[in-house]
SEMILUM-219398 format. One record per residue (C-alpha): z, y, x; residue number from 1. Coordinates in steps of 0.02 Angstrom, whole numbers. Layout:
residues N
+--------+--------+--------+-----+
|     c3 |     c2 |     c1 |   k |
+--------+--------+--------+-----+
|      Z |      Y |      X | NUM |
...
+--------+--------+--------+-----+
***
This chain:
residues 155
+--------+--------+--------+-----+
|     c3 |     c2 |     c1 |   k |
+--------+--------+--------+-----+
|   4303 |   4793 |   2844 |   1 |
|   4310 |   4913 |   2992 |   2 |
|   4159 |   4948 |   3100 |   3 |
|   4239 |   4847 |   3241 |   4 |
|   4271 |   4697 |   3127 |   5 |
|   4091 |   4702 |   3065 |   6 |
|   4028 |   4706 |   3245 |   7 |
|   4145 |   4566 |   3301 |   8 |
|   4099 |   4463 |   3148 |   9 |
|   3914 |   4477 |   3186 |  10 |
|   3942 |   4424 |   3367 |  11 |
|   4041 |   4268 |   3320 |  12 |
|   3908 |   4214 |   3194 |  13 |
|   3785 |   4198 |   3339 |  14 |
|   3883 |   4050 |   3407 |  15 |
|   3848 |   3883 |   3328 |  16 |
|   3997 |   3787 |   3396 |  17 |
|   4164 |   3754 |   3310 |  18 |
|   4314 |   3862 |   3351 |  19 |
|   4475 |   3762 |   3343 |  20 |
|   4639 |   3852 |   3310 |  21 |
|   4786 |   3762 |   3392 |  22 |
|   4903 |   3823 |   3255 |  23 |
|   4942 |   3802 |   3071 |  24 |
|   4989 |   3987 |   3057 |  25 |
|   4910 |   4064 |   2902 |  26 |
|   4919 |   4235 |   2986 |  27 |
|   4822 |   4177 |   3139 |  28 |
|   4693 |   4094 |   3027 |  29 |
|   4675 |   4256 |   2928 |  30 |
|   4652 |   4360 |   3085 |  31 |
|   4508 |   4249 |   3138 |  32 |
|   4432 |   4258 |   2964 |  33 |
|   4434 |   4447 |   2975 |  34 |
|   4308 |   4437 |   3117 |  35 |
|   4204 |   4302 |   3034 |  36 |
|   4275 |   4146 |   3116 |  37 |
|   4308 |   3998 |   3002 |  38 |
|   4416 |   3899 |   3122 |  39 |
|   4452 |   3714 |   3120 |  40 |
|   4642 |   3704 |   3103 |  41 |
|   4725 |   3579 |   3220 |  42 |
|   4907 |   3620 |   3259 |  43 |
|   4968 |   3577 |   3432 |  44 |
|   5087 |   3431 |   3449 |  45 |
|   5136 |   3467 |   3627 |  46 |
|   5317 |   3469 |   3683 |  47 |
|   5335 |   3644 |   3753 |  48 |
|   5391 |   3666 |   3935 |  49 |
|   5446 |   3836 |   3995 |  50 |
|   5455 |   3870 |   4182 |  51 |
|   5480 |   4059 |   4177 |  52 |
|   5610 |   4177 |   4107 |  53 |
|   5486 |   4322 |   4090 |  54 |
|   5428 |   4342 |   3909 |  55 |
|   5247 |   4381 |   3956 |  56 |
|   5235 |   4226 |   4066 |  57 |
|   5320 |   4118 |   3936 |  58 |
|   5193 |   4159 |   3799 |  59 |
|   5049 |   4132 |   3921 |  60 |
|   5120 |   3961 |   3971 |  61 |
|   5149 |   3908 |   3791 |  62 |
|   4978 |   3967 |   3729 |  63 |
|   4895 |   3871 |   3871 |  64 |
|   4995 |   3713 |   3835 |  65 |
|   4949 |   3719 |   3651 |  66 |
|   4764 |   3752 |   3686 |  67 |
|   4754 |   3612 |   3816 |  68 |
|   4840 |   3488 |   3699 |  69 |
|   4720 |   3525 |   3556 |  70 |
|   4570 |   3527 |   3673 |  71 |
|   4611 |   3350 |   3734 |  72 |
|   4636 |   3287 |   3557 |  73 |
|   4484 |   3373 |   3480 |  74 |
|   4371 |   3319 |   3623 |  75 |
|   4386 |   3138 |   3565 |  76 |
|   4297 |   3178 |   3402 |  77 |
|   4189 |   3327 |   3455 |  78 |
|   4001 |   3324 |   3444 |  79 |
|   3947 |   3452 |   3573 |  80 |
|   4026 |   3616 |   3625 |  81 |
|   4181 |   3691 |   3546 |  82 |
|   4310 |   3825 |   3587 |  83 |
|   4498 |   3811 |   3567 |  84 |
|   4615 |   3957 |   3538 |  85 |
|   4801 |   3933 |   3570 |  86 |
|   4931 |   4068 |   3542 |  87 |
|   5118 |   4094 |   3551 |  88 |
|   5231 |   4239 |   3503 |  89 |
|   5410 |   4279 |   3550 |  90 |
|   5530 |   4421 |   3513 |  91 |
|   5642 |   4494 |   3648 |  92 |
|   5779 |   4624 |   3643 |  93 |
|   5889 |   4678 |   3789 |  94 |
|   5822 |   4534 |   3893 |  95 |
|   5869 |   4405 |   3762 |  96 |
|   5728 |   4300 |   3691 |  97 |
|   5756 |   4268 |   3507 |  98 |
|   5698 |   4100 |   3446 |  99 |
|   5696 |   4038 |   3269 | 100 |
|   5868 |   4058 |   3191 | 101 |
|   5968 |   3899 |   3183 | 102 |
|   6047 |   3941 |   3016 | 103 |
|   6085 |   4087 |   2900 | 104 |
|   6225 |   4155 |   3010 | 105 |
|   6112 |   4152 |   3163 | 106 |
|   5977 |   4245 |   3064 | 107 |
|   6104 |   4379 |   3016 | 108 |
|   6158 |   4395 |   3198 | 109 |
|   5978 |   4423 |   3249 | 110 |
|   5948 |   4552 |   3113 | 111 |
|   6105 |   4645 |   3167 | 112 |
|   6042 |   4642 |   3346 | 113 |
|   5874 |   4717 |   3295 | 114 |
|   5941 |   4842 |   3167 | 115 |
|   5909 |   5023 |   3214 | 116 |
|   5828 |   4976 |   3379 | 117 |
|   5664 |   4948 |   3467 | 118 |
|   5623 |   4771 |   3523 | 119 |
|   5472 |   4689 |   3601 | 120 |
|   5352 |   4562 |   3527 | 121 |
|   5249 |   4466 |   3654 | 122 |
|   5095 |   4365 |   3607 | 123 |
|   5000 |   4255 |   3728 | 124 |
|   4826 |   4189 |   3692 | 125 |
|   4724 |   4056 |   3781 | 126 |
|   4541 |   4023 |   3745 | 127 |
|   4461 |   3865 |   3815 | 128 |
|   4272 |   3842 |   3814 | 129 |
|   4164 |   3727 |   3920 | 130 |
|   4295 |   3705 |   4055 | 131 |
|   4332 |   3891 |   4065 | 132 |
|   4498 |   3971 |   4022 | 133 |
|   4546 |   4147 |   3973 | 134 |
|   4732 |   4181 |   3955 | 135 |
|   4811 |   4349 |   3919 | 136 |
|   4965 |   4425 |   3840 | 137 |
|   5004 |   4582 |   3743 | 138 |
|   5171 |   4669 |   3718 | 139 |
|   5209 |   4776 |   3566 | 140 |
|   5362 |   4884 |   3543 | 141 |
|   5429 |   4869 |   3365 | 142 |
|   5556 |   4983 |   3284 | 143 |
|   5673 |   4919 |   3150 | 144 |
|   5761 |   5040 |   3034 | 145 |
|   5949 |   5041 |   3032 | 146 |
|   6010 |   4913 |   2906 | 147 |
|   6180 |   4918 |   2823 | 148 |
|   6289 |   4763 |   2821 | 149 |
|   6254 |   4752 |   2634 | 150 |
|   6067 |   4752 |   2664 | 151 |
|   6084 |   4617 |   2796 | 152 |
|   6191 |   4510 |   2680 | 153 |
|   6068 |   4535 |   2537 | 154 |
|   5922 |   4484 |   2646 | 155 |
+--------+--------+--------+-----+
***
């Protein structure tokens, strides 16, 4: 565990309230565990509404919607204070936002589009606690090695 993770872990242990993760993502759960947070897992059931075409704004909107949905639902059974963390991630390349592939051919199209190029991964996070909200987004540039047609087909 890095020095930062040890420090962050010790800070979170000070709080005695539940942290609710508005996601079933094993990766997001693991990230929280790395800093000492054993989150209550409650995936959002909200129907997502997007009002922007800017990737950074989209992930902020969606993380907020997910956090608010779970906050309303968890509040019905909560005993005292709790925090909710909602998150959303999208991939964009050349202004096109890539969603989940519809089928195998769509997945291959996306891999071809990313092959040998740099694309952006945007993640938005919303934290709700005692009527307060913190929402932010991060953008990461990701490079993908050039893949041959054979490698794409094999994948």
